[in-house]
C-alpha positions in Angstrom: -0.1 -0.1 0.5 1.3 3.5 -0.8 2.1 5.3 2.3 3.9 9.0 1.4 6.5 10.1 3.9 5.7 13.3 5.6 7.8 16.6 5.8 9.0 15.6 9.5 10.3 12.4 8.3 13.5 14.2 6.5 16.0 16.1 7.5 15.2 19.5 6.4 11.7 20.6 4.4 14.1 21.1 1.4 15.0 17.3 1.2 11.6 16.4 1.5 10.3 18.9 -1.3 12.7 17.9 -4.0 12.2 14.4 -3.0 8.3 14.9 -4.4 10.0 16.3 -7.1 8.5 13.3 -9.7 4.6 14.6 -8.3 5.5 18.2 -8.9 7.3 17.9 -12.2 4.7 15.8 -13.7 1.5 17.9 -12.7 3.6 20.9 -14.3 3.8 18.8 -17.0 0.0 17.6 -17.5 -0.8 21.3 -16.8 2.0 22.6 -19.7 0.1 20.2 -21.9 -3.3 20.9 -21.4 -3.2 24.1 -21.2 -1.4 25.2 -24.4 -2.7 21.6 -26.3 0.8 21.5 -28.6 2.1 18.5 -30.0 6.1 19.6 -29.0 5.0 19.6 -25.4 3.4 16.4 -25.5 6.2 15.0 -27.5 8.3 15.5 -24.7 6.6 15.0 -21.9 6.3 11.3 -23.3 10.1 11.4 -24.1 10.2 11.9 -21.0 7.7 9.2 -19.6 9.8 7.3 -22.3 13.6 8.6 -20.1 12.5 7.6 -17.0 11.0 3.6 -18.1 14.4 3.2 -20.1 16.3 3.7 -16.5 14.3 1.8 -14.3 14.8 -0.9 -17.4 18.4 -0.7 -17.6 18.5 -1.0 -13.4 17.3 -4.2 -14.1 20.0 -5.3 -16.5 22.7 -3.4 -15.0 22.0 -4.5 -11.1 23.8 -2.0 -9.2 23.1 -1.5 -5.6 22.5 1.5 -4.1 24.8 2.6 -1.5 24.2 1.2 2.1 22.5 2.7 5.1 23.4 5.3 7.2 24.7 3.9 10.4 22.5 3.0 13.3 23.1 6.5 14.6 22.0 8.1 12.1 18.5 6.5 10.9 16.4 7.7 8.3 12.5 6.4 7.7 12.9 7.5 4.1 16.0 6.0 2.8 15.4 1.9 2.4 14.6 1.5 -1.5 14.1 -1.9 -3.0 14.9 -1.2 -6.6 18.5 -1.2 -7.6 20.7 2.4 -8.1 21.7 2.2 -11.3 21.2 4.5 -13.0 19.2 6.9 -11.1 15.5 7.0 -12.1 15.7 10.3 -10.8 18.8 11.9 -12.1 17.8 10.5 -15.7 14.1 12.0 -15.8 15.1 15.2 -14.5 18.2 15.7 -17.0 16.2 14.8 -20.0 13.6 17.4 -18.5 16.8 19.8 -18.5 18.0 19.0 -21.6 15.5 18.8 -23.9 13.9 22.2 -22.5 16.4 24.7 -21.8 17.4 25.4 -25.2 14.1 25.6 -26.2 13.4 28.0 -24.0 16.5 30.5 -24.5 15.3 29.8 -28.3 11.7 30.4 -27.9 12.4 33.4 -25.8 14.7 35.0 -28.3 12.7 34.1 -31.2 9.3 35.0 -29.6 8.0 38.7 -31.7 5.8 40.0 -29.3 5.6 40.5 -25.3 2.6 38.1 -24.7 4.3 35.4 -26.4 8.0 35.4 -23.8 8.3 34.2 -20.5 8.1 36.7 -17.6 11.5 37.5 -16.6 13.5 35.4 -19.1 16.8 36.4 -17.8 15.9 34.3 -14.2 13.7 31.4 -16.3 16.9 29.6 -17.2 19.4 30.6 -14.3 15.8 28.9 -12.3 15.7 26.1 -14.3 19.2 25.4 -14.2 19.2 24.9 -9.8 16.4 23.0 -9.7 17.8 20.3 -11.8 21.1 20.7 -9.7 19.6 20.4 -6.3 17.1 18.0 -7.4 20.5 15.9 -8.6 22.1 16.3 -5.1 18.8 15.5 -3.2 19.2 12.0 -4.5 22.7 12.4 -2.6 21.9 13.7 0.4 19.1 11.5 1.0 21.6 8.5 0.5 19.4 6.9 -2.5 22.5 7.5 -4.7 26.2 7.7 -5.2 27.8 9.8 -7.4 28.4 7.9 -9.8 24.8 6.7 -10.2 23.8 10.3 -10.4 26.1 11.3 -13.0 24.8 8.1 -15.3 21.1 9.2 -14.8 22.7 13.2 -16.2 24.6 11.5 -19.6 21.6 8.6 -19.7 19.0 11.8 -19.7 21.0 14.0 -21.2 21.9 11.4 -24.6 18.0 10.5 -24.8 17.1 14.6 -24.7 19.2 14.9 -27.6 17.8 11.8 -29.5 14.1 12.4 -28.8 14.7 16.3 -30.6 16.3 14.7 -33.1 13.4 12.3 -33.9 11.3 15.3 -33.4 13.1 18.0 -35.8 14.3 15.0 -38.5 10.6 13.3 -39.0 8.8 16.2 -39.0 6.4 14.4 -35.8 5.0 18.1 -35.2 3.2 18.3 -39.1 1.6 14.8 -37.9 0.6 14.9 -33.7 -0.9 17.9 -34.1 -3.2 17.8 -36.5 -4.8 14.4 -34.0 -3.8 16.6 -30.7 -6.5 19.6 -32.2 -9.0 16.7 -33.3 -9.0 14.7 -30.0 -9.1 18.2 -27.7 -12.2 19.6 -30.5 -13.6 16.2 -30.2 -13.3 15.3 -26.6 -13.3 18.6 -24.8 -15.5 20.8 -27.6 -18.5 18.0 -27.3 -17.9 18.1 -23.5 -18.4 21.6 -22.8 -19.8 23.1 -25.1 -22.1 20.1 -26.8 -21.1 20.2 -30.3 
């Protein structure tokens, strides 16, 4: 049965928030997909999910153990994990998002023609995304879930997957086929559901 930890189980509230990154990033992605109805956003979300699943498959192939639990003098109720540790799934998924979105944010901001399509405070977005990514990686080590090596392999794996997924998007013109499908599904499901058309 699913029993989430409470913030008091963690060494700090920051580590609690960072340990829940999978929830916050998933909700942010789902909200963005639903708000924008954009094929590229959906493509990125599917790629991020795929990167997480690929890391889980790779873990079962490599079977690299997680770091040993802390000594008895420093027990932590959040530490025990039953799966393998190589590579870090969180590091893989976070790195996929980082390496996929950061270039898009930078390019889209420089290409935006009017102020309505620009992100507020664009000079803050890149550093904020980078800090969040780095803190997410740091939390995996700090909570004792992974070694730096397992985190590094997750970063490299996530980066390679992001680059590959982006190249498929660009070279196969996925958006040309996917966007009309999304538009049709959106109008059929939401249009009929909300407006009865």
